[in-house]
C-alpha positions in Angstrom: 30.0 -19.2 -99.4 27.6 -16.6 -100.7 24.8 -19.1 -100.7 25.6 -20.1 -97.1 25.7 -16.4 -96.2 22.3 -15.8 -97.7 20.8 -18.8 -95.9 22.4 -17.6 -92.6 20.9 -14.1 -92.9 17.5 -15.2 -94.2 14.6 -14.5 -91.8 13.6 -18.2 -91.9 17.0 -19.4 -90.9 15.9 -20.0 -87.2 13.2 -22.3 -88.6 15.8 -24.2 -90.6 17.9 -24.5 -87.4 14.9 -25.7 -85.4 14.2 -28.3 -88.0 17.8 -29.6 -88.0 17.8 -29.8 -84.2 14.5 -31.8 -84.3 16.1 -34.2 -86.8 19.0 -34.9 -84.5 16.6 -35.3 -81.5 14.4 -37.5 -83.6 17.2 -39.8 -84.7 18.1 -40.5 -81.1 14.5 -41.0 -80.1 14.0 -43.4 -83.0 17.0 -45.5 -82.1 16.1 -45.7 -78.4 12.5 -46.6 -79.3 13.1 -49.2 -82.1 16.5 -50.7 -81.2 17.5 -52.8 -78.2 20.3 -51.6 -76.0 22.5 -54.4 -77.3 21.9 -53.3 -80.9 22.7 -49.7 -79.9 26.0 -50.8 -78.2 26.9 -52.8 -81.3 26.3 -49.7 -83.4 28.3 -47.5 -81.0 31.3 -49.8 -81.1 32.1 -48.5 -84.6 30.3 -45.2 -84.5 32.0 -43.7 -81.4 35.6 -44.1 -82.6 34.9 -42.3 -85.9 32.8 -39.6 -84.2 35.7 -38.9 -81.8 38.2 -38.9 -84.7 36.2 -36.3 -86.7 35.7 -34.3 -83.6 39.4 -34.3 -82.8 40.4 -33.5 -86.4 38.1 -30.5 -86.4 39.6 -29.4 -83.1 43.0 -29.4 -84.8 41.5 -27.4 -87.7 40.0 -24.9 -85.2 43.4 -24.5 -83.6 44.9 -23.8 -87.0 42.2 -21.2 -87.6 43.1 -19.5 -84.4 46.9 -19.5 -85.1 47.1 -15.7 -85.1 45.6 -15.6 -81.6 48.1 -18.3 -80.5 51.0 -16.5 -82.1 50.1 -13.2 -80.4 49.7 -15.0 -77.1 53.2 -16.4 -77.4 54.6 -13.0 -78.4 53.0 -11.5 -75.3 54.8 -14.0 -73.0 58.0 -14.2 -75.0 60.5 -12.8 -72.5 60.6 -13.0 -68.7 57.0 -14.1 -68.2 57.5 -16.7 -71.0 60.5 -18.2 -69.1 58.3 -18.5 -66.0 55.6 -20.2 -67.9 58.1 -22.7 -69.3 59.4 -23.3 -65.8 55.8 -23.9 -64.6 55.2 -26.4 -67.4 58.6 -28.2 -66.8 58.0 -28.2 -63.0 54.5 -29.7 -63.4 55.6 -32.4 -65.8 58.6 -33.3 -63.7 56.9 -33.5 -60.3 54.3 -36.0 -61.6 56.6 -38.0 -63.9 59.5 -38.3 -61.4 58.4 -37.5 -57.9 55.1 -39.5 -57.9 55.4 -43.3 -58.0 54.4 -44.6 -61.4 51.8 -47.4 -61.1 48.3 -48.3 -61.8 46.1 -47.3 -58.8 42.6 -48.3 -60.0 42.6 -52.0 -60.9 41.8 -53.2 -63.4 40.1 -50.2 -64.9 43.3 -48.7 -66.2 44.1 -51.9 -68.1 40.6 -51.7 -69.6 41.1 -48.1 -70.7 44.4 -49.0 -72.4 42.9 -52.1 -74.0 40.0 -50.0 -75.3 42.6 -47.7 -76.8 44.3 -50.7 -78.3 41.1 -51.8 -79.9 40.3 -48.3 -81.3 43.8 -48.0 -82.7 44.1 -51.5 -84.2 40.5 -52.6 -84.9 38.5 -49.4 -85.3 36.1 -50.5 -82.5 35.6 -49.3 -79.0 35.2 -51.9 -76.2 37.4 -54.2 -74.2 38.5 -57.6 -75.4 37.7 -60.8 -73.6 39.4 -63.1 -76.2 42.1 -61.8 -78.4 45.0 -63.3 -80.3 48.1 -62.1 -82.3 49.2 -63.8 -85.5 52.6 -62.6 -86.7 52.0 -59.1 -85.3 48.4 -58.8 -86.4 45.8 -58.3 -83.7 42.5 -60.1 -83.7 40.0 -59.2 -81.0 37.5 -62.0 -81.2 35.2 -61.2 -78.3 34.6 -57.5 -77.8 32.4 -56.1 -75.0 31.2 -52.5 -75.0 32.5 -50.6 -72.0 30.1 -48.7 -69.8 32.7 -45.9 -69.4 32.9 -43.3 -72.1 35.6 -43.7 -74.8 37.2 -40.2 -74.8 40.3 -41.1 -72.7 40.8 -44.4 -74.5 40.6 -42.6 -77.8 43.4 -40.3 -76.8 45.4 -43.3 -75.8 44.7 -44.9 -79.2 46.3 -41.9 -80.9 49.5 -42.4 -79.0 49.4 -46.1 -79.6 49.1 -45.5 -83.3 52.0 -43.2 -83.3 54.4 -45.1 -81.0 53.1 -48.6 -80.7 51.0 -50.3 -78.0 52.7 -49.9 -74.7 50.8 -49.0 -71.5 53.8 -46.8 -70.5 52.6 -44.3 -73.2 49.3 -43.8 -71.2 51.3 -42.7 -68.1 53.4 -40.2 -70.1 50.3 -38.9 -71.8 48.8 -38.2 -68.3 52.0 -36.5 -67.3 51.8 -34.3 -70.3 48.1 -33.5 -69.6 49.0 -32.5 -66.0 51.5 -30.0 -67.3 49.1 -28.7 -69.9 46.5 -28.5 -67.1 48.8 -26.2 -65.1 49.0 -23.8 -68.1 45.2 -24.1 -68.6 44.7 -23.0 -65.0 47.2 -20.1 -65.7 45.3 -18.9 -68.8 41.9 -19.1 -67.1 43.3 -17.0 -64.2 45.0 -14.6 -66.6 41.8 -14.0 -68.6 39.7 -13.5 -65.5 42.1 -11.3 -63.5 44.3 -9.7 -66.3 47.2 -10.2 -63.8 50.2 -12.4 -64.3 50.9 -13.2 -60.7 47.4 -14.5 -59.7 47.3 -16.5 -62.9 50.8 -17.9 -62.3 49.7 -18.8 -58.7 46.7 -20.6 -60.2 49.0 -22.8 -62.3 51.3 -23.4 -59.4 48.5 -24.3 -57.1 47.2 -26.8 -59.6 50.7 -28.3 -59.7 51.0 -28.6 -56.0 47.9 -30.6 -55.2 49.1 -34.0 -54.0 46.4 -36.3 -55.4 46.5 -34.3 -58.7 50.2 -35.2 -58.9 49.6 -38.8 -57.9 46.8 -39.6 -60.3 48.5 -37.9 -63.2 51.2 -40.6 -63.0 48.6 -43.4 -63.6 46.6 -44.4 -66.6 43.4 -43.2 -65.0 40.8 -41.1 -66.9 40.4 -38.4 -64.3 43.3 -36.2 -65.4 42.0 -36.0 -69.0 38.5 -35.3 -67.7 39.8 -32.4 -65.6 42.0 -31.0 -68.3 39.4 -31.0 -71.1 36.7 -29.5 -68.9 39.2 -26.7 -68.1 40.0 -26.2 -71.8 36.3 -26.0 -72.5 35.8 -23.3 -69.8 38.8 -21.4 -71.1 37.6 -21.4 -74.7 34.2 -20.2 -73.6 35.7 -17.4 -71.5 37.8 -16.3 -74.5 34.7 -16.2 -76.7 32.7 -14.2 -74.2 35.5 -11.7 -74.0 36.2 -11.4 -77.8 32.8 -12.5 -79.3 34.8 -13.9 -82.2 33.2 -16.7 -84.2 36.4 -18.7 -84.4 36.6 -18.9 -80.6 33.0 -20.1 -80.5 33.9 -22.7 -83.0 36.6 -24.1 -80.7 34.2 -24.1 -77.7 31.5 -25.9 -79.7 33.9 -28.7 -80.6 35.4 -29.0 -77.1 32.1 -29.4 -75.4 31.2 -32.8 -76.9 34.8 -34.0 -76.8 35.2 -33.1 -73.1 31.8 -34.7 -72.3 33.2 -38.2 -73.2 36.1 -38.4 -70.8 34.3 -39.7 -67.7 30.7 -40.4 -66.8 30.4 -37.2 -64.7 31.9 -35.3 -67.7 28.3 -34.9 -69.0 28.1 -32.0 -66.7 30.3 -30.0 -69.1 27.2 -29.2 -71.2 25.0 -27.8 -68.4 28.1 -26.0 -67.0 28.5 -24.2 -70.3 24.8 -23.2 -70.3 25.1 -21.9 -66.8 28.2 -19.8 -67.7 26.3 -18.3 -70.6 23.3 -17.4 -68.4 25.5 -15.9 -65.7 27.9 -14.0 -67.8 26.0 -12.9 -70.9 22.4 -14.2 -71.2 21.8 -12.0 -74.2 24.3 -14.1 -76.1 21.6 -16.8 -76.4 19.8 -14.8 -79.1 23.0 -14.7 -81.2 22.5 -16.9 -84.3 26.1 -17.9 -84.2 25.6 -19.6 -80.9 22.7 -21.8 -82.1 24.5 -22.5 -85.4 27.7 -23.8 -83.8 25.7 -25.5 -81.1 24.2 -27.6 -83.8 27.7 -29.0 -84.4 27.9 -29.7 -80.7 24.6 -31.5 -80.7 25.8 -33.6 -83.7 28.9 -34.8 -81.9 27.0 -35.4 -78.7 24.4 -37.6 -80.4 26.4 -40.9 -80.0 27.2 -40.0 -76.4 23.5 -39.5 -75.6 22.9 -43.0 -77.0 25.9 -44.3 -74.9 24.3 -42.9 -71.7 21.0 -44.5 -72.6 22.6 -47.9 -73.5 24.6 -48.2 -70.3 21.8 -46.9 -68.0 20.8 -49.5 -65.5 24.3 -50.7 -64.7 24.9 -51.2 -61.0 28.4 -49.7 -61.2 29.3 -52.3 -58.5 26.6 -51.2 -56.1 24.6 -53.9 -54.3 21.6 -51.5 -54.2 21.0 -48.1 -55.7 24.2 -46.5 -57.0 22.9 -42.9 -56.4 20.8 -42.1 -53.3 20.3 -39.3 -50.8 21.3 -41.8 -48.1 24.9 -41.4 -49.1 24.8 -37.6 -48.7 25.6 -37.2 -45.0 28.6 -39.4 -44.9 30.1 -38.2 -48.3 29.5 -34.6 -47.4 31.4 -34.8 -44.2 34.2 -36.9 -45.7 34.6 -35.0 -48.9 34.2 -31.6 -47.2 36.9 -32.3 -44.6 39.2 -33.5 -47.3 39.9 -29.8 -48.2 40.1 -28.7 -44.6 42.0 -31.2 -42.5 45.4 -30.7 -44.2 46.0 -34.5 -44.4 45.6 -35.0 -48.2 45.0 -31.5 -49.5 47.1 -28.4 -48.5 44.7 -26.3 -46.4 46.7 -23.2 -47.4 45.3 -23.6 -50.9 41.8 -23.9 -49.5 42.3 -20.8 -47.5 43.6 -18.9 -50.6 40.6 -20.2 -52.6 38.2 -18.8 -49.9 40.0 -15.5 -49.9 39.9 -15.4 -53.7 36.2 -16.1 -53.7 35.2 -13.5 -51.1 37.9 -10.8 -51.3 39.1 -10.6 -54.9 37.2 -7.6 -56.3 35.7 -6.8 -59.7 34.9 -10.2 -61.2 31.8 -11.4 -59.3 30.2 -13.3 -62.2 33.5 -15.1 -63.1 34.0 -16.1 -59.4 30.4 -17.5 -59.4 31.3 -19.5 -62.5 34.3 -21.0 -60.7 32.2 -21.8 -57.7 29.5 -23.5 -59.7 32.2 -25.4 -61.7 33.6 -26.7 -58.4 30.2 -27.5 -56.9 29.0 -29.5 -59.9 32.1 -31.8 -60.1 32.4 -32.1 -56.4 28.8 -32.3 -55.5 27.8 -35.2 -57.9 29.8 -37.7 -55.9 28.0 -36.8 -52.7 25.1 -38.9 -53.8 27.2 -41.8 -55.2 27.6 -45.0 -53.2 31.3 -45.0 -53.8 31.7 -41.2 -53.9 33.5 -40.9 -50.6 37.1 -39.8 -51.0 38.0 -42.4 -48.3 36.3 -45.3 -50.2 39.2 -47.3 -51.6 40.9 -45.5 -54.5 37.9 -43.3 -55.1 39.8 -40.2 -54.0 40.5 -39.9 -57.7 37.1 -38.4 -58.1 38.4 -35.3 -56.5 40.7 -34.6 -59.4 38.0 -33.1 -61.6 37.3 -30.5 -58.9 40.9 -29.2 -58.6 41.2 -26.7 -61.4 38.5 -24.2 -60.3 39.9 -24.4 -56.8 43.4 -23.7 -58.1 42.2 -20.6 -60.1 40.4 -19.3 -57.0 43.6 -20.0 -54.9 45.6 -17.9 -57.4 43.2 -15.0 -57.0 43.4 -15.3 -53.2 47.2 -15.5 -53.3 47.3 -12.4 -55.5 45.0 -10.5 -53.1 47.2 -11.4 -50.1 50.3 -10.4 -52.0 48.8 -7.0 -52.8 47.8 -6.5 -49.1 51.3 -7.4 -48.0 52.8 -4.9 -50.4 50.4 -2.2 -49.2 51.3 -3.0 -45.6 55.0 -2.6 -46.3 54.3 0.7 -48.0 52.4 2.0 -44.9 55.4 1.1 -42.7 57.6 3.4 -44.7 56.9 6.9 -43.4 58.7 8.4 -46.4 56.0 7.1 -48.7 52.9 8.4 -46.8 51.9 11.0 -49.3 48.2 11.1 -50.4 47.1 12.0 -53.9 45.3 15.1 -52.4 48.6 16.4 -51.0 50.6 15.9 -54.1 49.9 19.3 -55.6 51.3 21.0 -52.4 54.7 19.3 -52.3 57.8 20.7 -53.9 59.8 19.2 -56.7 62.2 17.5 -54.3 59.4 15.8 -52.4 57.8 14.8 -55.7 61.1 13.2 -56.7 61.2 11.4 -53.4 57.7 10.1 -53.9 58.6 8.7 -57.3 61.4 6.8 -55.6 58.8 5.4 -53.3 56.7 4.3 -56.2 59.7 2.6 -57.6 60.2 0.8 -54.4 56.6 -0.6 -54.7 57.7 -2.9 -57.4 60.4 -4.3 -55.1 57.8 -4.8 -52.4 55.5 -6.6 -54.7 58.3 -8.9 -55.8 59.0 -9.6 -52.1 55.4 -10.3 -51.4 55.2 -12.6 -54.5 58.2 -14.5 -53.3 56.7 -14.9 -49.8 53.4 -16.3 -51.2 55.2 -18.8 -53.5 57.4 -19.9 -50.7 54.4 -20.3 -48.4 52.7 -22.6 -51.0 55.9 -24.6 -51.5 56.5 -25.0 -47.8 52.9 -26.1 -47.2 53.3 -28.7 -50.0 56.5 -30.0 -48.5 54.8 -32.2 -45.9 52.9 -34.0 -48.6 56.0 -35.2 -50.5 56.0 -38.6 -48.7 52.3 -39.0 -49.7 53.2 -38.3 -53.3 56.2 -40.5 -53.4 54.8 -43.6 -51.7 53.1 -46.6 -53.4 50.6 -47.2 -50.6 48.9 -50.3 -49.5 45.8 -49.6 -51.6 45.2 -52.4 -54.2 48.4 -54.3 -53.2 46.9 -57.6 -54.2 46.1 -56.4 -57.7 49.4 -54.6 -58.0 51.4 -57.8 -57.3 49.1 -59.7 -59.6 50.1 -57.2 -62.3 53.8 -57.6 -61.5 53.9 -61.3 -61.3 51.8 -61.9 -64.4 54.3 -60.0 -66.5 57.1 -62.2 -65.1 55.0 -65.4 -65.7 54.4 -64.8 -69.4 58.1 -64.3 -70.0 58.5 -68.0 -69.2 56.1 -69.3 -71.9 56.3 -69.3 -75.7 55.1 -66.2 -77.4 52.7 -68.3 -79.5 50.7 -69.5 -76.5 47.3 -68.5 -75.0 46.4 -67.8 -71.4 43.1 -68.2 -69.6 42.8 -65.2 -67.2 40.2 -63.1 -65.6 42.2 -60.1 -66.8 42.7 -60.6 -70.5 42.9 -56.9 -71.2 46.1 -56.8 -69.1 47.8 -59.5 -71.1 46.6 -58.3 -74.5 48.4 -55.0 -73.8 51.6 -56.9 -73.5 51.0 -58.7 -76.8 50.1 -62.0 -75.2 47.2 -64.1 -76.5 44.5 -64.2 -73.8 40.9 -65.4 -73.2 38.5 -65.0 -70.3 38.7 -67.8 -67.7 35.0 -68.6 -68.0 35.7 -70.0 -71.5 37.3 -73.0 -69.9 33.9 -73.8 -68.3 31.4 -72.5 -70.8 33.3 -73.3 -74.0 35.3 -76.5 -73.4 35.2 -77.3 -77.2 37.0 -74.0 -77.9 39.6 -74.8 -75.3 40.2 -78.2 -76.9 40.6 -76.5 -80.3 43.1 -74.0 -78.8 45.1 -76.8 -77.3 45.5 -78.3 -80.7 46.1 -74.9 -82.4 48.8 -73.9 -80.0 50.3 -77.4 -79.7 49.4 -77.7 -76.0 50.6 -74.2 -75.0 47.4 -73.2 -73.2 47.8 -71.8 -69.7 45.7 -70.9 -66.7 46.5 -67.7 -64.8 45.7 -68.1 -61.1 45.3 -64.4 -60.4 44.0 -61.8 -57.9 40.4 -62.8 -58.4 41.1 -66.4 -57.4 42.2 -65.1 -54.0 39.2 -62.9 -53.2 36.3 -63.9 -50.9 33.9 -63.6 -53.8 32.4 -67.0 -54.1 31.7 -66.7 -57.8 35.3 -66.0 -58.6 36.6 -68.8 -56.3 34.2 -71.3 -57.9 35.3 -70.3 -61.4 39.0 -70.9 -60.5 38.2 -74.2 -58.7 36.2 -75.3 -61.8 39.2 -74.9 -64.0 41.2 -77.0 -61.5 38.5 -79.7 -61.5 38.1 -79.8 -65.3 41.7 -79.8 -66.5 45.0 -81.1 -65.5 47.3 -78.2 -64.4 51.1 -78.4 -64.5 52.9 -75.7 -62.6 55.0 -73.2 -64.6 55.6 -70.4 -62.2 54.2 -69.4 -58.8 54.6 -66.5 -56.4 53.1 -65.4 -53.1 52.4 -62.0 -51.4 51.0 -62.1 -47.9 48.2 -64.7 -48.0 47.6 -64.3 -51.8 48.9 -67.0 -54.2 49.6 -66.3 -57.8 50.6 -68.8 -60.5 50.7 -69.8 -64.1 49.8 -73.5 -65.0 49.9 -75.4 -68.3 46.5 -76.9 -69.1 45.8 -80.3 -70.5 42.6 -82.3 -70.9 41.6 -85.0 -68.4 40.4 -88.5 -69.0 38.1 -89.1 -71.9 38.5 -85.6 -73.2 42.2 -86.2 -73.7 41.4 -89.3 -75.7 39.1 -87.6 -78.1 
């Protein structure tokens, strides 16, 4: 430790730091320049899981280092306020876990997230599997494809899978838990910024009453984790800027790279942190500790920088450019009205957020931080071809913008409560005694004034109750939205439901050709991509022998779409193999089925 201290205090230490930063930068530049994107993704398949594991382990270590701060925080909120926080946590968890309909809403991405988590947990590789088998409980992912989405959320799923077994239900519960933790995170951000319990509590409550926040936190989507870890990063940075303690900077430096790997837009966490430092305390950038711990951040961000490079050029489903100024006008009007028309987002919260931004006094820099946080994670989708909140299920993109709005809404609600309490006091003639007149009043009047001051507490409680009731009443009209399934993705949803029924009718030791192998692999069913039946007929012939004829074709959602490529693929299987019906189902004009495959003609005689 003494040696490290001498190095840290040496006058050439900044030169050493610069050299280390250049080494990290040089390693990325070298790999990008000398390796192909395919070679980089093959490297990342194994590198990313281990990088996330070490990052997460160090986060746990940093939490242990800060145990005294955590202990003192619990002691501070041990009694009445602690009960309210427990109720907030329980309310948030319950409303998403039990009030919202539990289902996948973004098909088949959520199956892919869970399958990537399965592969990290059981095979130490990140990516989704296109051909996988189970032999007496042991999982073999034969064809692994690197996913263009970051691996942060699947990694968190993998931890739960390792602890409790592979079951997609665990991903739903994990998001329920993250939602409840998110409510507490909004509370603590509000508490650190305002030093008031009530506006902080309102921030957590507002976070818990946003309809699409509740809905998407009962799915296996990545957005809830992206919103939470961005919030935790901001919280850790606020704490460090208030205390200037190295242990708090250590936590922040580890959260930045971890939070950056939840969603593609999560890369904005790093520039957000830099903006916060420049706004709140630009002088902190000359602190050696900042650049020392930032080296750790850069180290864990290194594989993610390679990831962004390796997946660059993906169309993301767009026929033309995925990002363009041409999408700005439509997305701006749609995504802006989302917070104002009171159809999917309580306009009361928007009003409170505006009041908090413009009326809450004394924390201008922090309010600017919250505004920039919101604008970054709301604004990026204005230029995205599918960034409109009315484009399919892409309203989920709004989830990452909710926490800063909730904190501002808490501030606004607190300001309104204080104005209400002041208004009640003005209506009471007995309490109209100015500070300048207090020296002239007698003892009896002074006692009377003290009674009035005691009544202020009651008025504040009444004002608090009114604000909470107003928020609850404003949310009430959104309960049908929260509870319903909705027609969005009905074809995929029924495909998911019927597929689970179908595989219960076949032997466990069988294999299914499907365009959604990740879905079946999560259920422990051997599966392979449908195109193998056309491109790898020799493999299918071997599988028929290996599984004693128990090879099946899943006529799924994609076979019903208007996409010519998908229809041609399904028809190609029908033309190349004899199909014997095992189970079928129909929903509207979509047909689903499971068929036993066998070879035709000369192929069967070989």
